[in-house]
HTML snippet that shows the backbone in 3Dmol.js (N, CA, C, O; Angstrom):
<script src="https://3Dmol.org/build/3Dmol-min.js"></script>
<div id="view" style="width:600px;height:400px;position:relative"></div>
<script>
const pdb = `
ATOM      1  N   MET A   1      66.678  32.854 133.330  1.00  0.00           N
ATOM      2  CA  MET A   1      67.246  33.834 132.431  1.00  0.00           C
ATOM      3  C   MET A   1      66.113  34.511 131.674  1.00  0.00           C
ATOM      4  O   MET A   1      65.407  33.869 130.896  1.00  0.00           O
ATOM      5  N   SER A   2      65.943  35.784 131.899  1.00  0.00           N
ATOM      6  CA  SER A   2      64.877  36.533 131.262  1.00  0.00           C
ATOM      7  C   SER A   2      65.436  37.428 130.169  1.00  0.00           C
ATOM      8  O   SER A   2      66.460  38.086 130.352  1.00  0.00           O
ATOM      9  N   LYS A   3      64.769  37.448 129.056  1.00  0.00           N
ATOM     10  CA  LYS A   3      65.181  38.277 127.916  1.00  0.00           C
ATOM     11  C   LYS A   3      64.045  39.232 127.576  1.00  0.00           C
ATOM     12  O   LYS A   3      62.870  38.874 127.658  1.00  0.00           O
ATOM     13  N   ASP A   4      64.407  40.440 127.199  1.00  0.00           N
ATOM     14  CA  ASP A   4      63.400  41.362 126.678  1.00  0.00           C
ATOM     15  C   ASP A   4      63.083  40.932 125.255  1.00  0.00           C
ATOM     16  O   ASP A   4      63.983  40.709 124.445  1.00  0.00           O
ATOM     17  N   ILE A   5      61.815  40.821 124.966  1.00  0.00           N
ATOM     18  CA  ILE A   5      61.396  40.374 123.640  1.00  0.00           C
ATOM     19  C   ILE A   5      60.590  41.471 122.982  1.00  0.00           C
ATOM     20  O   ILE A   5      59.663  42.028 123.569  1.00  0.00           O
ATOM     21  N   GLU A   6      60.959  41.766 121.763  1.00  0.00           N
ATOM     22  CA  GLU A   6      60.219  42.734 120.963  1.00  0.00           C
ATOM     23  C   GLU A   6      59.628  41.964 119.795  1.00  0.00           C
ATOM     24  O   GLU A   6      60.350  41.318 119.035  1.00  0.00           O
ATOM     25  N   LYS A   7      58.309  42.038 119.659  1.00  0.00           N
ATOM     26  CA  LYS A   7      57.643  41.321 118.574  1.00  0.00           C
ATOM     27  C   LYS A   7      57.383  42.258 117.417  1.00  0.00           C
ATOM     28  O   LYS A   7      57.145  43.451 117.602  1.00  0.00           O
ATOM     29  N   ARG A   8      57.432  41.695 116.210  1.00  0.00           N
ATOM     30  CA  ARG A   8      57.126  42.480 115.017  1.00  0.00           C
ATOM     31  C   ARG A   8      56.378  41.590 114.041  1.00  0.00           C
ATOM     32  O   ARG A   8      56.837  40.501 113.694  1.00  0.00           O
ATOM     33  N   ASP A   9      55.237  42.058 113.608  1.00  0.00           N
ATOM     34  CA  ASP A   9      54.444  41.342 112.611  1.00  0.00           C
ATOM     35  C   ASP A   9      54.862  41.868 111.243  1.00  0.00           C
ATOM     36  O   ASP A   9      54.429  42.945 110.831  1.00  0.00           O
ATOM     37  N   PHE A  10      55.707  41.107 110.536  1.00  0.00           N
ATOM     38  CA  PHE A  10      56.216  41.641 109.276  1.00  0.00           C
ATOM     39  C   PHE A  10      55.224  41.564 108.120  1.00  0.00           C
ATOM     40  O   PHE A  10      55.562  41.883 106.980  1.00  0.00           O
ATOM     41  N   PHE A  11      53.998  41.138 108.421  1.00  0.00           N
ATOM     42  CA  PHE A  11      52.932  41.270 107.429  1.00  0.00           C
ATOM     43  C   PHE A  11      52.364  42.691 107.496  1.00  0.00           C
ATOM     44  O   PHE A  11      52.042  43.288 106.469  1.00  0.00           O
ATOM     45  N   ASN A  12      52.246  43.226 108.718  1.00  0.00           N
ATOM     46  CA  ASN A  12      51.740  44.585 108.910  1.00  0.00           C
ATOM     47  C   ASN A  12      52.854  45.625 108.899  1.00  0.00           C
ATOM     48  O   ASN A  12      52.623  46.784 108.556  1.00  0.00           O
ATOM     49  N   ASP A  13      54.050  45.213 109.272  1.00  0.00           N
ATOM     50  CA  ASP A  13      55.216  46.103 109.318  1.00  0.00           C
ATOM     51  C   ASP A  13      56.342  45.392 108.556  1.00  0.00           C
ATOM     52  O   ASP A  13      57.250  44.826 109.164  1.00  0.00           O
ATOM     53  N   PRO A  14      56.270  45.429 107.214  1.00  0.00           N
ATOM     54  CA  PRO A  14      57.183  44.625 106.390  1.00  0.00           C
ATOM     55  C   PRO A  14      58.662  44.938 106.602  1.00  0.00           C
ATOM     56  O   PRO A  14      59.050  46.059 106.931  1.00  0.00           O
ATOM     57  N   LEU A  15      59.463  43.903 106.399  1.00  0.00           N
ATOM     58  CA  LEU A  15      60.913  44.066 106.445  1.00  0.00           C
ATOM     59  C   LEU A  15      61.365  44.765 105.168  1.00  0.00           C
ATOM     60  O   LEU A  15      60.839  44.500 104.087  1.00  0.00           O
ATOM     61  N   SER A  16      62.333  45.650 105.300  1.00  0.00           N
ATOM     62  CA  SER A  16      62.911  46.262 104.108  1.00  0.00           C
ATOM     63  C   SER A  16      63.920  45.280 103.516  1.00  0.00           C
ATOM     64  O   SER A  16      64.319  44.316 104.169  1.00  0.00           O
ATOM     65  N   GLU A  17      64.320  45.531 102.297  1.00  0.00           N
ATOM     66  CA  GLU A  17      65.323  44.671 101.660  1.00  0.00           C
ATOM     67  C   GLU A  17      66.623  44.711 102.472  1.00  0.00           C
ATOM     68  O   GLU A  17      67.285  43.686 102.637  1.00  0.00           O
ATOM     69  N   THR A  18      66.983  45.883 102.973  1.00  0.00           N
ATOM     70  CA  THR A  18      68.205  46.030 103.771  1.00  0.00           C
ATOM     71  C   THR A  18      68.111  45.222 105.061  1.00  0.00           C
ATOM     72  O   THR A  18      69.063  44.536 105.434  1.00  0.00           O
ATOM     73  N   GLU A  19      66.965  45.297 105.747  1.00  0.00           N
ATOM     74  CA  GLU A  19      66.776  44.534 106.986  1.00  0.00           C
ATOM     75  C   GLU A  19      66.867  43.040 106.717  1.00  0.00           C
ATOM     76  O   GLU A  19      67.520  42.303 107.456  1.00  0.00           O
ATOM     77  N   LEU A  20      66.207  42.602 105.654  1.00  0.00           N
ATOM     78  CA  LEU A  20      66.202  41.173 105.340  1.00  0.00           C
ATOM     79  C   LEU A  20      67.607  40.689 104.990  1.00  0.00           C
ATOM     80  O   LEU A  20      68.007  39.604 105.411  1.00  0.00           O
ATOM     81  N   LYS A  21      68.352  41.473 104.233  1.00  0.00           N
ATOM     82  CA  LYS A  21      69.737  41.098 103.892  1.00  0.00           C
ATOM     83  C   LYS A  21      70.577  40.957 105.159  1.00  0.00           C
ATOM     84  O   LYS A  21      71.381  40.033 105.282  1.00  0.00           O
ATOM     85  N   LYS A  22      70.384  41.881 106.097  1.00  0.00           N
ATOM     86  CA  LYS A  22      71.135  41.835 107.360  1.00  0.00           C
ATOM     87  C   LYS A  22      70.779  40.572 108.142  1.00  0.00           C
ATOM     88  O   LYS A  22      71.662  39.891 108.663  1.00  0.00           O
ATOM     89  N   ILE A  23      69.493  40.264 108.222  1.00  0.00           N
ATOM     90  CA  ILE A  23      69.041  39.062 108.942  1.00  0.00           C
ATOM     91  C   ILE A  23      69.625  37.811 108.281  1.00  0.00           C
ATOM     92  O   ILE A  23      70.123  36.919 108.968  1.00  0.00           O
ATOM     93  N   ILE A  24      69.565  37.750 106.957  1.00  0.00           N
ATOM     94  CA  ILE A  24      70.097  36.583 106.241  1.00  0.00           C
ATOM     95  C   ILE A  24      71.584  36.432 106.528  1.00  0.00           C
ATOM     96  O   ILE A  24      72.061  35.326 106.785  1.00  0.00           O
ATOM     97  N   LYS A  25      72.315  37.539 106.486  1.00  0.00           N
ATOM     98  CA  LYS A  25      73.754  37.496 106.769  1.00  0.00           C
ATOM     99  C   LYS A  25      74.002  36.990 108.189  1.00  0.00           C
ATOM    100  O   LYS A  25      74.922  36.206 108.423  1.00  0.00           O
ATOM    101  N   MET A  26      73.171  37.447 109.138  1.00  0.00           N
ATOM    102  CA  MET A  26      73.325  37.035 110.536  1.00  0.00           C
ATOM    103  C   MET A  26      73.062  35.544 110.735  1.00  0.00           C
ATOM    104  O   MET A  26      73.587  34.949 111.676  1.00  0.00           O
ATOM    105  N   THR A  27      72.260  34.933 109.866  1.00  0.00           N
ATOM    106  CA  THR A  27      71.986  33.495 110.005  1.00  0.00           C
ATOM    107  C   THR A  27      73.144  32.661 109.482  1.00  0.00           C
ATOM    108  O   THR A  27      73.317  31.512 109.888  1.00  0.00           O
ATOM    109  N   GLY A  28      73.942  33.237 108.580  1.00  0.00           N
ATOM    110  CA  GLY A  28      75.023  32.479 107.960  1.00  0.00           C
ATOM    111  C   GLY A  28      74.512  31.529 106.890  1.00  0.00           C
ATOM    112  O   GLY A  28      75.238  30.639 106.446  1.00  0.00           O
ATOM    113  N   LYS A  29      73.264  31.716 106.474  1.00  0.00           N
ATOM    114  CA  LYS A  29      72.665  30.836 105.465  1.00  0.00           C
ATOM    115  C   LYS A  29      72.414  31.599 104.178  1.00  0.00           C
ATOM    116  O   LYS A  29      72.595  32.814 104.114  1.00  0.00           O
ATOM    117  N   LYS A  30      71.995  30.866 103.155  1.00  0.00           N
ATOM    118  CA  LYS A  30      71.628  31.474 101.880  1.00  0.00           C
ATOM    119  C   LYS A  30      70.154  31.871 101.927  1.00  0.00           C
ATOM    120  O   LYS A  30      69.377  31.265 102.665  1.00  0.00           O
ATOM    121  N   PRO A  31      69.757  32.889 101.146  1.00  0.00           N
ATOM    122  CA  PRO A  31      68.345  33.287 101.124  1.00  0.00           C
ATOM    123  C   PRO A  31      67.406  32.114 100.849  1.00  0.00           C
ATOM    124  O   PRO A  31      66.325  32.037 101.434  1.00  0.00           O
ATOM    125  N   SER A  32      67.804  31.211  99.974  1.00  0.00           N
ATOM    126  CA  SER A  32      66.935  30.074  99.634  1.00  0.00           C
ATOM    127  C   SER A  32      66.691  29.155 100.828  1.00  0.00           C
ATOM    128  O   SER A  32      65.688  28.442 100.865  1.00  0.00           O
ATOM    129  N   ASP A  33      67.606  29.165 101.809  1.00  0.00           N
ATOM    130  CA  ASP A  33      67.438  28.340 103.015  1.00  0.00           C
ATOM    131  C   ASP A  33      66.343  28.892 103.933  1.00  0.00           C
ATOM    132  O   ASP A  33      65.851  28.192 104.819  1.00  0.00           O
ATOM    133  N   LEU A  34      65.968  30.156 103.709  1.00  0.00           N
ATOM    134  CA  LEU A  34      64.984  30.796 104.580  1.00  0.00           C
ATOM    135  C   LEU A  34      63.608  30.878 103.933  1.00  0.00           C
ATOM    136  O   LEU A  34      62.725  31.582 104.421  1.00  0.00           O
ATOM    137  N   LEU A  35      63.435  30.161 102.842  1.00  0.00           N
ATOM    138  CA  LEU A  35      62.140  30.152 102.158  1.00  0.00           C
ATOM    139  C   LEU A  35      61.185  29.167 102.807  1.00  0.00           C
ATOM    140  O   LEU A  35      61.569  28.059 103.184  1.00  0.00           O
ATOM    141  N   ARG A  36      59.966  29.580 102.928  1.00  0.00           N
ATOM    142  CA  ARG A  36      58.893  28.732 103.466  1.00  0.00           C
ATOM    143  C   ARG A  36      58.261  27.990 102.291  1.00  0.00           C
ATOM    144  O   ARG A  36      57.430  28.538 101.567  1.00  0.00           O
ATOM    145  N   LYS A  37      58.660  26.763 102.120  1.00  0.00           N
ATOM    146  CA  LYS A  37      58.263  25.985 100.947  1.00  0.00           C
ATOM    147  C   LYS A  37      56.781  25.617 100.929  1.00  0.00           C
ATOM    148  O   LYS A  37      56.257  25.222  99.888  1.00  0.00           O
ATOM    149  N   ARG A  38      56.107  25.743 102.061  1.00  0.00           N
ATOM    150  CA  ARG A  38      54.670  25.421 102.104  1.00  0.00           C
ATOM    151  C   ARG A  38      53.791  26.604 101.716  1.00  0.00           C
ATOM    152  O   ARG A  38      52.584  26.452 101.530  1.00  0.00           O
ATOM    153  N   ASP A  39      54.399  27.786 101.596  1.00  0.00           N
ATOM    154  CA  ASP A  39      53.604  28.966 101.243  1.00  0.00           C
ATOM    155  C   ASP A  39      53.114  28.847  99.810  1.00  0.00           C
ATOM    156  O   ASP A  39      53.840  28.362  98.942  1.00  0.00           O
ATOM    157  N   LYS A  40      51.875  29.291  99.554  1.00  0.00           N
ATOM    158  CA  LYS A  40      51.313  29.142  98.207  1.00  0.00           C
ATOM    159  C   LYS A  40      52.111  29.934  97.174  1.00  0.00           C
ATOM    160  O   LYS A  40      52.182  29.525  96.015  1.00  0.00           O
ATOM    161  N   MET A  41      52.716  31.061  97.568  1.00  0.00           N
ATOM    162  CA  MET A  41      53.516  31.838  96.625  1.00  0.00           C
ATOM    163  C   MET A  41      54.757  31.069  96.177  1.00  0.00           C
ATOM    164  O   MET A  41      55.240  31.258  95.061  1.00  0.00           O
ATOM    165  N   TYR A  42      55.268  30.209  97.041  1.00  0.00           N
ATOM    166  CA  TYR A  42      56.433  29.383  96.686  1.00  0.00           C
ATOM    167  C   TYR A  42      56.085  28.528  95.469  1.00  0.00           C
ATOM    168  O   TYR A  42      56.876  28.392  94.536  1.00  0.00           O
ATOM    169  N   LYS A  43      54.879  27.956  95.502  1.00  0.00           N
ATOM    170  CA  LYS A  43      54.436  27.115  94.388  1.00  0.00           C
ATOM    171  C   LYS A  43      54.086  27.969  93.171  1.00  0.00           C
ATOM    172  O   LYS A  43      54.429  27.620  92.042  1.00  0.00           O
ATOM    173  N   GLU A  44      53.398  29.095  93.406  1.00  0.00           N
ATOM    174  CA  GLU A  44      52.996  29.966  92.299  1.00  0.00           C
ATOM    175  C   GLU A  44      54.200  30.544  91.564  1.00  0.00           C
ATOM    176  O   GLU A  44      54.166  30.707  90.344  1.00  0.00           O
ATOM    177  N   LEU A  45      55.261  30.853  92.302  1.00  0.00           N
ATOM    178  CA  LEU A  45      56.464  31.410  91.689  1.00  0.00           C
ATOM    179  C   LEU A  45      57.389  30.322  91.149  1.00  0.00           C
ATOM    180  O   LEU A  45      58.445  30.613  90.589  1.00  0.00           O
ATOM    181  N   ASP A  46      56.980  29.064  91.325  1.00  0.00           N
ATOM    182  CA  ASP A  46      57.671  27.895  90.778  1.00  0.00           C
ATOM    183  C   ASP A  46      59.154  27.854  91.142  1.00  0.00           C
ATOM    184  O   ASP A  46      60.013  27.682  90.277  1.00  0.00           O
ATOM    185  N   PHE A  47      59.442  28.015  92.440  1.00  0.00           N
ATOM    186  CA  PHE A  47      60.825  27.980  92.914  1.00  0.00           C
ATOM    187  C   PHE A  47      61.506  26.658  92.598  1.00  0.00           C
ATOM    188  O   PHE A  47      62.719  26.617  92.389  1.00  0.00           O
ATOM    189  N   GLU A  48      60.737  25.580  92.561  1.00  0.00           N
ATOM    190  CA  GLU A  48      61.330  24.262  92.326  1.00  0.00           C
ATOM    191  C   GLU A  48      61.972  24.166  90.944  1.00  0.00           C
ATOM    192  O   GLU A  48      63.030  23.555  90.792  1.00  0.00           O
ATOM    193  N   ASN A  49      61.342  24.764  89.944  1.00  0.00           N
ATOM    194  CA  ASN A  49      61.802  24.598  88.569  1.00  0.00           C
ATOM    195  C   ASN A  49      62.490  25.822  87.974  1.00  0.00           C
ATOM    196  O   ASN A  49      63.263  25.704  87.023  1.00  0.00           O
ATOM    197  N   LYS A  50      62.212  26.983  88.529  1.00  0.00           N
ATOM    198  CA  LYS A  50      62.794  28.209  87.983  1.00  0.00           C
ATOM    199  C   LYS A  50      63.838  28.747  88.954  1.00  0.00           C
ATOM    200  O   LYS A  50      63.507  29.291  90.007  1.00  0.00           O
ATOM    201  N   LYS A  51      65.097  28.586  88.583  1.00  0.00           N
ATOM    202  CA  LYS A  51      66.193  29.049  89.444  1.00  0.00           C
ATOM    203  C   LYS A  51      66.166  30.568  89.541  1.00  0.00           C
ATOM    204  O   LYS A  51      65.948  31.266  88.550  1.00  0.00           O
ATOM    205  N   LYS A  52      66.393  31.067  90.751  1.00  0.00           N
ATOM    206  CA  LYS A  52      66.413  32.498  90.996  1.00  0.00           C
ATOM    207  C   LYS A  52      67.716  32.872  91.700  1.00  0.00           C
ATOM    208  O   LYS A  52      68.268  32.078  92.462  1.00  0.00           O
ATOM    209  N   THR A  53      68.195  34.070  91.443  1.00  0.00           N
ATOM    210  CA  THR A  53      69.408  34.537  92.120  1.00  0.00           C
ATOM    211  C   THR A  53      69.063  34.902  93.561  1.00  0.00           C
ATOM    212  O   THR A  53      67.891  35.061  93.904  1.00  0.00           O
ATOM    213  N   ASP A  54      70.081  35.033  94.398  1.00  0.00           N
ATOM    214  CA  ASP A  54      69.855  35.448  95.790  1.00  0.00           C
ATOM    215  C   ASP A  54      69.128  36.779  95.823  1.00  0.00           C
ATOM    216  O   ASP A  54      68.211  36.972  96.621  1.00  0.00           O
ATOM    217  N   SER A  55      69.539  37.705  94.953  1.00  0.00           N
ATOM    218  CA  SER A  55      68.927  39.028  94.907  1.00  0.00           C
ATOM    219  C   SER A  55      67.446  38.932  94.538  1.00  0.00           C
ATOM    220  O   SER A  55      66.615  39.616  95.135  1.00  0.00           O
ATOM    221  N   GLN A  56      67.116  38.097  93.569  1.00  0.00           N
ATOM    222  CA  GLN A  56      65.714  37.904  93.174  1.00  0.00           C
ATOM    223  C   GLN A  56      64.918  37.309  94.326  1.00  0.00           C
ATOM    224  O   GLN A  56      63.790  37.730  94.586  1.00  0.00           O
ATOM    225  N   ILE A  57      65.496  36.338  95.014  1.00  0.00           N
ATOM    226  CA  ILE A  57      64.816  35.686  96.140  1.00  0.00           C
ATOM    227  C   ILE A  57      64.523  36.706  97.238  1.00  0.00           C
ATOM    228  O   ILE A  57      63.419  36.727  97.782  1.00  0.00           O
ATOM    229  N   ILE A  58      65.498  37.547  97.568  1.00  0.00           N
ATOM    230  CA  ILE A  58      65.312  38.547  98.618  1.00  0.00           C
ATOM    231  C   ILE A  58      64.203  39.520  98.235  1.00  0.00           C
ATOM    232  O   ILE A  58      63.351  39.843  99.063  1.00  0.00           O
ATOM    233  N   LYS A  59      64.203  39.989  96.991  1.00  0.00           N
ATOM    234  CA  LYS A  59      63.161  40.918  96.531  1.00  0.00           C
ATOM    235  C   LYS A  59      61.778  40.267  96.629  1.00  0.00           C
ATOM    236  O   LYS A  59      60.811  40.922  97.020  1.00  0.00           O
ATOM    237  N   LEU A  60      61.681  38.989  96.277  1.00  0.00           N
ATOM    238  CA  LEU A  60      60.406  38.279  96.361  1.00  0.00           C
ATOM    239  C   LEU A  60      59.974  38.085  97.819  1.00  0.00           C
ATOM    240  O   LEU A  60      58.784  38.156  98.125  1.00  0.00           O
ATOM    241  N   MET A  61      60.933  37.840  98.717  1.00  0.00           N
ATOM    242  CA  MET A  61      60.614  37.679 100.136  1.00  0.00           C
ATOM    243  C   MET A  61      60.088  38.991 100.723  1.00  0.00           C
ATOM    244  O   MET A  61      59.193  38.980 101.568  1.00  0.00           O
ATOM    245  N   VAL A  62      60.645  40.120 100.276  1.00  0.00           N
ATOM    246  CA  VAL A  62      60.165  41.423 100.750  1.00  0.00           C
ATOM    247  C   VAL A  62      58.752  41.671 100.232  1.00  0.00           C
ATOM    248  O   VAL A  62      57.885  42.145 100.966  1.00  0.00           O
ATOM    249  N   LYS A  63      58.531  41.347  98.967  1.00  0.00           N
ATOM    250  CA  LYS A  63      57.228  41.573  98.342  1.00  0.00           C
ATOM    251  C   LYS A  63      56.163  40.625  98.893  1.00  0.00           C
ATOM    252  O   LYS A  63      55.006  41.013  99.058  1.00  0.00           O
ATOM    253  N   HIS A  64      56.555  39.385  99.177  1.00  0.00           N
ATOM    254  CA  HIS A  64      55.628  38.346  99.659  1.00  0.00           C
ATOM    255  C   HIS A  64      56.163  37.780 100.989  1.00  0.00           C
ATOM    256  O   HIS A  64      56.803  36.728 100.989  1.00  0.00           O
ATOM    257  N   PRO A  65      55.911  38.462 102.118  1.00  0.00           N
ATOM    258  CA  PRO A  65      56.480  38.027 103.396  1.00  0.00           C
ATOM    259  C   PRO A  65      56.087  36.617 103.827  1.00  0.00           C
ATOM    260  O   PRO A  65      56.751  36.029 104.681  1.00  0.00           O
ATOM    261  N   GLY A  66      55.030  36.070 103.257  1.00  0.00           N
ATOM    262  CA  GLY A  66      54.660  34.689 103.578  1.00  0.00           C
ATOM    263  C   GLY A  66      55.728  33.688 103.166  1.00  0.00           C
ATOM    264  O   GLY A  66      55.739  32.555 103.647  1.00  0.00           O
ATOM    265  N   LEU A  67      56.626  34.100 102.278  1.00  0.00           N
ATOM    266  CA  LEU A  67      57.720  33.224 101.835  1.00  0.00           C
ATOM    267  C   LEU A  67      58.810  33.065 102.889  1.00  0.00           C
ATOM    268  O   LEU A  67      59.630  32.150 102.806  1.00  0.00           O
ATOM    269  N   ILE A  68      58.820  33.956 103.882  1.00  0.00           N
ATOM    270  CA  ILE A  68      59.899  33.962 104.872  1.00  0.00           C
ATOM    271  C   ILE A  68      59.582  32.986 106.002  1.00  0.00           C
ATOM    272  O   ILE A  68      58.518  33.048 106.620  1.00  0.00           O
ATOM    273  N   LEU A  69      60.534  32.079 106.259  1.00  0.00           N
ATOM    274  CA  LEU A  69      60.377  31.171 107.397  1.00  0.00           C
ATOM    275  C   LEU A  69      60.221  32.004 108.663  1.00  0.00           C
ATOM    276  O   LEU A  69      60.817  33.072 108.794  1.00  0.00           O
ATOM    277  N   ARG A  70      59.433  31.515 109.568  1.00  0.00           N
ATOM    278  CA  ARG A  70      59.255  32.200 110.833  1.00  0.00           C
ATOM    279  C   ARG A  70      59.160  31.177 111.950  1.00  0.00           C
ATOM    280  O   ARG A  70      58.867  30.007 111.700  1.00  0.00           O
ATOM    281  N   PRO A  71      59.400  31.600 113.155  1.00  0.00           N
ATOM    282  CA  PRO A  71      59.733  32.958 113.574  1.00  0.00           C
ATOM    283  C   PRO A  71      61.177  33.322 113.237  1.00  0.00           C
ATOM    284  O   PRO A  71      61.995  32.462 112.910  1.00  0.00           O
ATOM    285  N   ILE A  72      61.462  34.610 113.327  1.00  0.00           N
ATOM    286  CA  ILE A  72      62.827  35.115 113.219  1.00  0.00           C
ATOM    287  C   ILE A  72      63.188  35.623 114.605  1.00  0.00           C
ATOM    288  O   ILE A  72      62.492  36.468 115.168  1.00  0.00           O
ATOM    289  N   ILE A  73      64.272  35.107 115.144  1.00  0.00           N
ATOM    290  CA  ILE A  73      64.725  35.529 116.466  1.00  0.00           C
ATOM    291  C   ILE A  73      66.101  36.156 116.301  1.00  0.00           C
ATOM    292  O   ILE A  73      67.029  35.529 115.789  1.00  0.00           O
ATOM    293  N   LEU A  74      66.218  37.407 116.743  1.00  0.00           N
ATOM    294  CA  LEU A  74      67.480  38.125 116.640  1.00  0.00           C
ATOM    295  C   LEU A  74      68.102  38.262 118.019  1.00  0.00           C
ATOM    296  O   LEU A  74      67.431  38.641 118.979  1.00  0.00           O
ATOM    297  N   THR A  75      69.394  37.951 118.109  1.00  0.00           N
ATOM    298  CA  THR A  75      70.158  38.237 119.322  1.00  0.00           C
ATOM    299  C   THR A  75      71.129  39.355 118.932  1.00  0.00           C
ATOM    300  O   THR A  75      70.993  39.944 117.860  1.00  0.00           O
ATOM    301  N   LYS A  76      72.082  39.644 119.771  1.00  0.00           N
ATOM    302  CA  LYS A  76      72.992  40.752 119.469  1.00  0.00           C
ATOM    303  C   LYS A  76      73.678  40.604 118.116  1.00  0.00           C
ATOM    304  O   LYS A  76      73.765  41.567 117.354  1.00  0.00           O
ATOM    305  N   ASN A  77      74.164  39.409 117.816  1.00  0.00           N
ATOM    306  CA  ASN A  77      74.936  39.256 116.582  1.00  0.00           C
ATOM    307  C   ASN A  77      74.570  38.018 115.764  1.00  0.00           C
ATOM    308  O   ASN A  77      75.299  37.640 114.847  1.00  0.00           O
ATOM    309  N   LYS A  78      73.459  37.399 116.090  1.00  0.00           N
ATOM    310  CA  LYS A  78      73.020  36.225 115.335  1.00  0.00           C
ATOM    311  C   LYS A  78      71.530  36.289 115.089  1.00  0.00           C
ATOM    312  O   LYS A  78      70.786  36.949 115.814  1.00  0.00           O
ATOM    313  N   ALA A  79      71.109  35.585 114.046  1.00  0.00           N
ATOM    314  CA  ALA A  79      69.682  35.472 113.757  1.00  0.00           C
ATOM    315  C   ALA A  79      69.351  33.998 113.613  1.00  0.00           C
ATOM    316  O   ALA A  79      70.127  33.232 113.042  1.00  0.00           O
ATOM    317  N   PHE A  80      68.212  33.610 114.127  1.00  0.00           N
ATOM    318  CA  PHE A  80      67.717  32.243 114.034  1.00  0.00           C
ATOM    319  C   PHE A  80      66.364  32.305 113.353  1.00  0.00           C
ATOM    320  O   PHE A  80      65.512  33.114 113.717  1.00  0.00           O
ATOM    321  N   VAL A  81      66.172  31.449 112.367  1.00  0.00           N
ATOM    322  CA  VAL A  81      64.937  31.494 111.590  1.00  0.00           C
ATOM    323  C   VAL A  81      64.323  30.103 111.541  1.00  0.00           C
ATOM    324  O   VAL A  81      65.019  29.102 111.374  1.00  0.00           O
ATOM    325  N   GLY A  82      62.991  30.065 111.691  1.00  0.00           N
ATOM    326  CA  GLY A  82      62.290  28.788 111.638  1.00  0.00           C
ATOM    327  C   GLY A  82      62.228  28.153 113.003  1.00  0.00           C
ATOM    328  O   GLY A  82      62.268  28.842 114.023  1.00  0.00           O
ATOM    329  N   LYS A  83      62.132  26.846 113.023  1.00  0.00           N
ATOM    330  CA  LYS A  83      62.049  26.130 114.296  1.00  0.00           C
ATOM    331  C   LYS A  83      63.359  26.299 115.048  1.00  0.00           C
ATOM    332  O   LYS A  83      64.425  25.915 114.567  1.00  0.00           O
ATOM    333  N   VAL A  84      63.260  26.876 116.227  1.00  0.00           N
ATOM    334  CA  VAL A  84      64.455  27.214 116.996  1.00  0.00           C
ATOM    335  C   VAL A  84      64.356  26.575 118.372  1.00  0.00           C
ATOM    336  O   VAL A  84      63.321  26.654 119.035  1.00  0.00           O
ATOM    337  N   ASP A  85      65.451  25.937 118.795  1.00  0.00           N
ATOM    338  CA  ASP A  85      65.558  25.428 120.156  1.00  0.00           C
ATOM    339  C   ASP A  85      66.037  26.588 121.027  1.00  0.00           C
ATOM    340  O   ASP A  85      67.190  27.007 120.925  1.00  0.00           O
ATOM    341  N   VAL A  86      65.156  27.103 121.882  1.00  0.00           N
ATOM    342  CA  VAL A  86      65.497  28.290 122.673  1.00  0.00           C
ATOM    343  C   VAL A  86      66.726  28.088 123.555  1.00  0.00           C
ATOM    344  O   VAL A  86      67.332  29.062 124.001  1.00  0.00           O
ATOM    345  N   ASN A  87      67.094  26.855 123.809  1.00  0.00           N
ATOM    346  CA  ASN A  87      68.303  26.597 124.619  1.00  0.00           C
ATOM    347  C   ASN A  87      69.570  26.887 123.834  1.00  0.00           C
ATOM    348  O   ASN A  87      70.650  26.970 124.420  1.00  0.00           O
ATOM    349  N   ASN A  88      69.461  27.042 122.515  1.00  0.00           N
ATOM    350  CA  ASN A  88      70.643  27.300 121.673  1.00  0.00           C
ATOM    351  C   ASN A  88      70.816  28.780 121.345  1.00  0.00           C
ATOM    352  O   ASN A  88      71.616  29.119 120.474  1.00  0.00           O
ATOM    353  N   LEU A  89      70.099  29.655 122.007  1.00  0.00           N
ATOM    354  CA  LEU A  89      70.145  31.082 121.671  1.00  0.00           C
ATOM    355  C   LEU A  89      71.281  31.831 122.342  1.00  0.00           C
ATOM    356  O   LEU A  89      71.297  33.062 122.321  1.00  0.00           O
ATOM    357  N   LYS A  90      72.205  31.144 122.920  1.00  0.00           N
ATOM    358  CA  LYS A  90      73.305  31.812 123.634  1.00  0.00           C
ATOM    359  C   LYS A  90      74.360  32.295 122.686  1.00  0.00           C
ATOM    360  O   LYS A  90      75.355  32.878 123.116  1.00  0.00           O
TER     361      LYS A  90
END
`;
const viewer = $3Dmol.createViewer("view");
viewer.addModel(pdb, "pdb");
viewer.setStyle({}, {cartoon: {color: "spectrum"}});
viewer.zoomTo();
viewer.render();
</script>
């Protein structure tokens, strides 16, 4: 089974807030579930102790793309973020 793959480096070609909201919705998860907790900005922004709204989290993810778990894999109607078992992409 061969799939056409389009790659995008969102450090050089950042995601817009609208794109990120769409991806988050497609995952069925909350924005906080897509945060990369090992990123230095995660610690600098003190996510552990300072509660942030979903909207604040999304704005910070757009501003600091290192906060976004990767890779992001988009299919027709679903998005998978982080460690993904390619056999589950159906």
